[in-house]
N, C-alpha and C positions, 0 to 999 in steps of 0.2 A: 279587496285589493284596490288601492287608489293610485291613479297615475296623475302626475302633475303636468299641466301645460305650462309653457312659458307665459309670462303675463300678457303678452300680446295675443297669443292663441286663446287663452282663457277669455280675455275680454271680447274677442271677435265672436267666439261661439256663444258666450253668454248674451251678448247684445242681439245676435241673430235669433237665438231661441226666445228671448224675452219679447222680441218684436213680432213674433208669430201672431196672426190675428185669431180671434175666436170665431170659429165657423158655426153657422146656424145649426148644422146637422151633427155637432159634437154629441157624443154619448158618454155618460158616466157608467162605469162598470167596476166590478170587483174580480180580482184574479182568483181563479179556481185551481189552475194547474199550469205548469210550464212543460211543453213537449220537448222542445230543443231550443237552439239559440235564436230562432226567429218565429216560433209558433207557440201560442198560449191558448188556454181556454178561460173564458170569462163569463161572469153572470151580469147581464144587463136587463133591467126590467124583470120580466118573468121568464127570460130565456137564457139558456147557456149556449154560447157560440164559440167556434174556433176562430182565432184571430191570427193572421199572418202579418208580421211587421212589414210595413210598406218600405220599398226603396232600398232595402238592405238584404243581404243573403249571408247566412251563417254557415260555417263548415258543417258538412254532414256528420252524423254521429259516427260513421265508419271511418272518418278522416281522423284517425288517432294521432295525437291526443286532442286536436283542436276542437273537434265537435263536442266532446264531453266538457271541455273547458268552457266553451261558449254557452252550453246549456246550464252549467253550474253558475256561471256569472249572471245569466238572465234570471235564474231562480233567486239569486241574492238581491237583484234589483227589483224583482217582482214576486215577493213572497206571497203565499196563499193568504187571501184576505186583504191584500193591498188595494186601495182605491185608486183608480186611474181614470184618465179621460182619453177617449178614442176620437181621432179624426178620420172617419171612413174615407177610403179612396175608391174602392170597388169591391165587388164579390168575384172571386176567381173561379176557374173552371172546377175546382174541388169544393165549391160552395163555402169557402172560407171568406170571412170578412177581412179584407186587406186594409190596414189602418196604421196611422202614426199613433204612438202611445206616449202619453204625457203623465208625469207626476208633478202636479203644479205646472210650472212653466218649463220644466226640464224634459227634453225629448229623450226617451229611452232608446229610440232608434239611433239617434246621434251618439248617445252614450256608448252603445255597443260598438259602433264603428270607431269611436275615439279610442277605445281601449284595445282595439285590434281583435275583438271577439266576433266581428262581422265585417263584411266588405260592402261597398256601395254597389247596388244592383243597377248599373247604368241603363240597362235596357228598359227599366221601369221608372227611372228617375223623374220623368215628367209628371208622375203622380204626386210628387212632393215639391212643388215649385217654391214654397216659402222656406223650406228647410234644405233645399238643394245645396246652397253654398256652405251651410254648416256641415252637411254630410261630407262634402268633398274636402273641406278643410280638415275635418276630423280624420278622414282616411289618410290624407297626406301626412298628418302628424304621426299617426300610428305606423305608417310605413317608414318614415324617417327615423322613428325611435325603435323600430323593429319589435313592436309589441305583439305578443300572443301569436296569432296566425301569420303575421309578417316576419316572425323570427325563424324563418327557414329559407334555404337557398332558392328553392324553386316551388313556390306555393301553387297548388292546383286549385283554381277557382271552384267554388262549390257547384256552379252550374255545369262545369266540365266534368267534375267527379260524378255527378248524377247521371250524366249521359254515358259514362263509362269510357269516353274517348276524349282526347284533347288534341289540340293542334300539334302537340309534341309527337303523336303517334305517326305522323307523316314523315318524321325525321328519322332516318335510319343510318347506321354506319355505312360508309361508302364501300361498295363492292365493285369489282371490275365490270360486271355486266350492267351496273347501274350508272357508271360514270358519265355516259353520254346524256343522261337525263338529269344530272346533278349540276347545281350551280357551281362553277369553278372557283367562285370567291370563297367557298367554305370547304377546303380539301379534307378536313378531319371527319366530316360526316356529310350525309346527303340531304340537301334541301332541293327539292325538285325545281327545275327552271320554271319561271313564270308563276311561282307560288304567290298567294295573296301576301300583302305586306305583313311582316312579322316583327315583333320586338322581343327583347330578352325574356319577358314574362311568358312568352309563348313557347319557349324551348327549354329543355332540361340541361343542355350543354352550357358549360362555363369555361372561360379562359381558353378559347380555341383560336386557331390560326385563321386570319382574315386577309384576303387578297383584294386589291381593287377590282371592280368598282364598288364592292360591298353594297349591293342594291337594297338590303334590309337595314343598313345603318347600324349594325351591331358594334362596330369599332368606332365609337364616338370620338375618342381622343387621337385616332389615327396612328396608334402604335403597333398595329398589326395583330392585336389580341382582342377578341370579341367578348362581350358580356363579362367583364372582369369583376362585377359585383354580384 
Protein backbone atom coordinates (compact mmCIF):
# COMPACT_ATOMS: atom_id res chain seq x y z
CA UNK A 1 0.00 0.00 0.00
CA UNK A 2 1.43 3.38 -0.98
CA UNK A 3 0.31 6.70 0.48
CA UNK A 4 1.04 9.89 -1.41
CA UNK A 5 2.27 13.03 0.28
CA UNK A 6 1.55 16.43 -1.13
CA UNK A 7 4.60 17.72 -2.97
CA UNK A 8 5.64 19.96 -0.10
CA UNK A 9 5.32 17.15 2.46
CA UNK A 10 7.27 14.74 0.31
CA UNK A 11 10.03 17.25 -0.31
CA UNK A 12 10.35 18.15 3.36
CA UNK A 13 10.61 14.56 4.52
CA UNK A 14 12.89 13.57 1.67
CA UNK A 15 15.33 16.38 2.37
CA UNK A 16 15.24 15.71 6.11
CA UNK A 17 16.03 12.04 5.61
CA UNK A 18 18.69 12.64 2.98
CA UNK A 19 20.46 15.10 5.28
CA UNK A 20 20.84 12.59 8.10
CA UNK A 21 24.54 12.20 8.94
CA UNK A 22 26.35 8.90 8.83
CA UNK A 23 27.24 7.93 12.40
CA UNK A 24 30.48 6.21 13.23
CA UNK A 25 28.70 3.46 15.16
CA UNK A 26 26.27 2.53 12.36
CA UNK A 27 25.80 -1.21 11.93
CA UNK A 28 24.90 -3.18 8.84
CA UNK A 29 22.47 -6.04 9.39
CA UNK A 30 20.14 -8.48 7.69
CA UNK A 31 16.50 -8.94 8.72
CA UNK A 32 15.77 -12.35 10.26
CA UNK A 33 12.16 -11.82 11.35
CA UNK A 34 9.57 -9.22 12.31
CA UNK A 35 7.84 -9.57 15.68
CA UNK A 36 5.32 -6.72 15.54
CA UNK A 37 5.09 -3.17 14.25
CA UNK A 38 8.17 -1.93 16.10
CA UNK A 39 10.31 -4.97 16.90
CA UNK A 40 12.47 -7.10 14.62
CA UNK A 41 15.28 -9.65 14.79
CA UNK A 42 18.40 -9.09 12.75
CA UNK A 43 21.73 -10.72 12.03
CA UNK A 44 24.72 -8.44 12.40
CA UNK A 45 28.24 -9.81 12.30
CA UNK A 46 28.04 -13.22 13.98
CA UNK A 47 25.18 -12.29 16.31
CA UNK A 48 21.40 -12.32 16.11
CA UNK A 49 19.84 -9.50 18.10
CA UNK A 50 16.40 -8.06 18.80
CA UNK A 51 15.94 -4.49 17.62
CA UNK A 52 13.29 -2.07 18.91
CA UNK A 53 12.59 0.75 16.46
CA UNK A 54 13.62 3.98 18.16
CA UNK A 55 11.33 6.96 18.87
CA UNK A 56 8.15 5.30 17.60
CA UNK A 57 5.52 3.06 19.14
CA UNK A 58 3.30 0.71 17.16
CA UNK A 59 -0.15 -0.47 18.25
CA UNK A 60 -0.07 -3.64 20.32
CA UNK A 61 -1.11 -6.87 18.58
CA UNK A 62 -4.22 -7.03 20.78
CA UNK A 63 -5.31 -3.61 19.55
CA UNK A 64 -7.38 -5.06 16.73
CA UNK A 65 -7.03 -4.49 13.86
CA UNK A 66 -4.31 -1.86 14.16
CA UNK A 67 -1.60 -4.02 15.71
CA UNK A 68 -1.87 -6.73 13.07
CA UNK A 69 -1.93 -4.16 10.28
CA UNK A 70 1.19 -2.50 11.64
CA UNK A 71 3.05 -5.80 11.89
CA UNK A 72 2.02 -6.76 8.37
CA UNK A 73 3.24 -3.46 6.98
CA UNK A 74 6.62 -3.72 8.70
CA UNK A 75 7.04 -7.21 7.23
CA UNK A 76 6.41 -5.70 3.79
CA UNK A 77 9.01 -3.00 4.38
CA UNK A 78 11.51 -5.39 5.97
CA UNK A 79 11.20 -8.82 4.38
CA UNK A 80 13.43 -11.61 5.61
CA UNK A 81 16.88 -11.18 4.09
CA UNK A 82 16.57 -7.42 3.60
CA UNK A 83 19.83 -5.58 4.15
CA UNK A 84 19.51 -2.58 6.47
CA UNK A 85 21.58 -0.03 8.34
CA UNK A 86 21.07 0.49 12.07
CA UNK A 87 21.80 3.68 13.98
CA UNK A 88 21.94 2.46 17.59
CA UNK A 89 20.42 4.70 20.27
CA UNK A 90 20.66 2.57 23.40
CA UNK A 91 20.03 -0.86 24.89
CA UNK A 92 16.74 -0.96 26.78
CA UNK A 93 15.82 -2.77 29.99
CA UNK A 94 14.76 -5.83 27.97
CA UNK A 95 18.27 -6.07 26.45
CA UNK A 96 16.97 -5.00 23.05
CA UNK A 97 18.99 -2.76 20.78
CA UNK A 98 16.98 0.44 20.28
CA UNK A 99 17.83 1.85 16.87
CA UNK A 100 16.76 3.78 13.82
CA UNK A 101 16.52 1.57 10.76
CA UNK A 102 17.43 2.67 7.27
CA UNK A 103 17.19 1.16 3.81
CA UNK A 104 19.61 3.35 1.94
CA UNK A 105 18.73 6.89 3.03
CA UNK A 106 15.10 6.03 3.80
CA UNK A 107 14.11 5.84 7.45
CA UNK A 108 11.81 2.90 8.13
CA UNK A 109 10.86 4.49 11.45
CA UNK A 110 9.61 7.61 9.66
CA UNK A 111 7.94 5.47 7.01
CA UNK A 112 5.85 3.63 9.61
CA UNK A 113 4.72 6.87 11.22
CA UNK A 114 4.01 8.49 7.86
CA UNK A 115 1.61 5.70 6.95
CA UNK A 116 -0.18 5.77 10.31
CA UNK A 117 1.20 2.36 11.25
CA UNK A 118 3.01 3.74 14.31
CA UNK A 119 2.99 6.90 16.40
CA UNK A 120 5.79 9.14 17.60
CA UNK A 121 7.02 8.05 21.04
CA UNK A 122 7.55 11.55 22.38
CA UNK A 123 8.90 10.33 25.70
CA UNK A 124 11.96 8.99 23.88
CA UNK A 125 12.14 11.42 20.98
CA UNK A 126 15.39 12.92 22.27
CA UNK A 127 17.08 9.73 21.08
CA UNK A 128 16.45 10.72 17.45
CA UNK A 129 17.55 14.37 17.22
CA UNK A 130 18.33 14.29 13.50
CA UNK A 131 15.02 12.69 12.48
CA UNK A 132 12.80 14.37 15.09
CA UNK A 133 11.31 16.89 12.65
CA UNK A 134 10.68 14.23 10.00
CA UNK A 135 8.90 12.04 12.54
CA UNK A 136 6.67 14.86 13.77
CA UNK A 137 5.85 15.99 10.22
CA UNK A 138 5.04 12.41 9.27
CA UNK A 139 2.69 11.95 12.23
CA UNK A 140 0.94 15.25 11.55
CA UNK A 141 0.32 14.16 7.96
CA UNK A 142 -0.98 10.73 9.00
CA UNK A 143 -3.35 12.30 11.52
CA UNK A 144 -4.66 14.85 9.02
CA UNK A 145 -5.26 12.12 6.44
CA UNK A 146 -6.70 9.74 9.08
CA UNK A 147 -4.42 6.94 7.94
CA UNK A 148 -4.50 3.49 9.55
CA UNK A 149 -4.27 3.90 13.36
CA UNK A 150 -5.58 7.48 13.12
CA UNK A 151 -8.73 6.37 11.30
CA UNK A 152 -10.68 5.96 14.54
CA UNK A 153 -12.59 8.36 16.74
CA UNK A 154 -10.69 7.82 19.99
CA UNK A 155 -7.32 6.15 19.41
CA UNK A 156 -5.79 4.61 22.52
CA UNK A 157 -2.07 5.21 22.51
CA UNK A 158 -0.02 1.98 22.59
CA UNK A 159 1.68 2.91 25.88
CA UNK A 160 -1.72 3.44 27.52
CA UNK A 161 -3.00 0.13 26.16
CA UNK A 162 0.02 -1.71 27.56
CA UNK A 163 -0.56 -0.32 31.02
CA UNK A 164 -4.20 -1.39 30.86
CA UNK A 165 -5.39 2.03 31.94
CA UNK A 166 -5.75 5.40 30.32
CA UNK A 167 -6.54 8.79 31.54
CA UNK A 168 -10.02 8.11 30.21
CA UNK A 169 -10.70 5.74 33.10
CA UNK A 170 -10.81 8.67 35.48
CA UNK A 171 -13.79 10.07 33.59
CA UNK A 172 -17.09 8.61 34.72
CA UNK A 173 -20.75 9.42 34.08
CA UNK A 174 -21.98 12.05 36.48
CA UNK A 175 -23.79 10.59 39.47
CA UNK A 176 -25.51 12.64 42.21
CA UNK A 177 -23.05 11.65 44.92
CA UNK A 178 -20.12 12.63 42.67
CA UNK A 179 -21.31 16.05 41.58
CA UNK A 180 -19.54 17.96 44.32
CA UNK A 181 -16.22 16.58 43.04
CA UNK A 182 -16.96 17.08 39.33
CA UNK A 183 -16.06 20.09 37.25
CA UNK A 184 -19.33 21.94 36.49
CA UNK A 185 -18.05 22.96 33.05
CA UNK A 186 -18.79 19.41 31.85
CA UNK A 187 -22.29 18.41 33.06
CA UNK A 188 -22.64 15.36 30.79
CA UNK A 189 -19.93 13.36 32.57
CA UNK A 190 -17.53 13.71 35.47
CA UNK A 191 -14.09 15.20 35.23
CA UNK A 192 -12.76 15.62 38.77
CA UNK A 193 -11.98 19.16 39.79
CA UNK A 194 -8.30 20.09 39.67
CA UNK A 195 -7.53 17.28 37.17
CA UNK A 196 -4.28 17.58 35.20
CA UNK A 197 -4.77 19.40 31.91
CA UNK A 198 -6.56 17.16 29.39
CA UNK A 199 -7.22 17.40 25.69
CA UNK A 200 -9.66 15.61 23.40
CA UNK A 201 -7.24 12.75 22.77
CA UNK A 202 -7.29 11.96 26.49
CA UNK A 203 -11.02 11.30 26.71
CA UNK A 204 -13.49 9.03 24.91
CA UNK A 205 -16.44 11.44 24.97
CA UNK A 206 -17.32 13.44 21.86
CA UNK A 207 -19.78 16.27 21.17
CA UNK A 208 -20.69 16.95 24.80
CA UNK A 209 -22.03 20.06 26.50
CA UNK A 210 -19.44 22.58 27.71
CA UNK A 211 -20.09 25.52 30.05
CA UNK A 212 -17.69 28.37 30.87
CA UNK A 213 -14.96 28.60 31.94
CA UNK A 214 -14.00 25.30 30.19
CA UNK A 215 -10.63 24.88 32.03
CA UNK A 216 -9.47 22.08 29.70
CA UNK A 217 -10.25 24.01 26.51
CA UNK A 218 -12.40 21.27 24.93
CA UNK A 219 -14.69 23.83 23.25
CA UNK A 220 -12.21 25.56 20.98
CA UNK A 221 -14.74 27.35 18.78
CA UNK A 222 -16.90 28.52 21.69
CA UNK A 223 -20.15 26.97 20.45
CA UNK A 224 -20.83 25.10 23.70
CA UNK A 225 -19.96 21.67 22.26
CA UNK A 226 -16.71 19.98 23.18
CA UNK A 227 -14.46 17.70 21.13
CA UNK A 228 -16.54 17.85 17.98
CA UNK A 229 -14.04 15.90 15.87
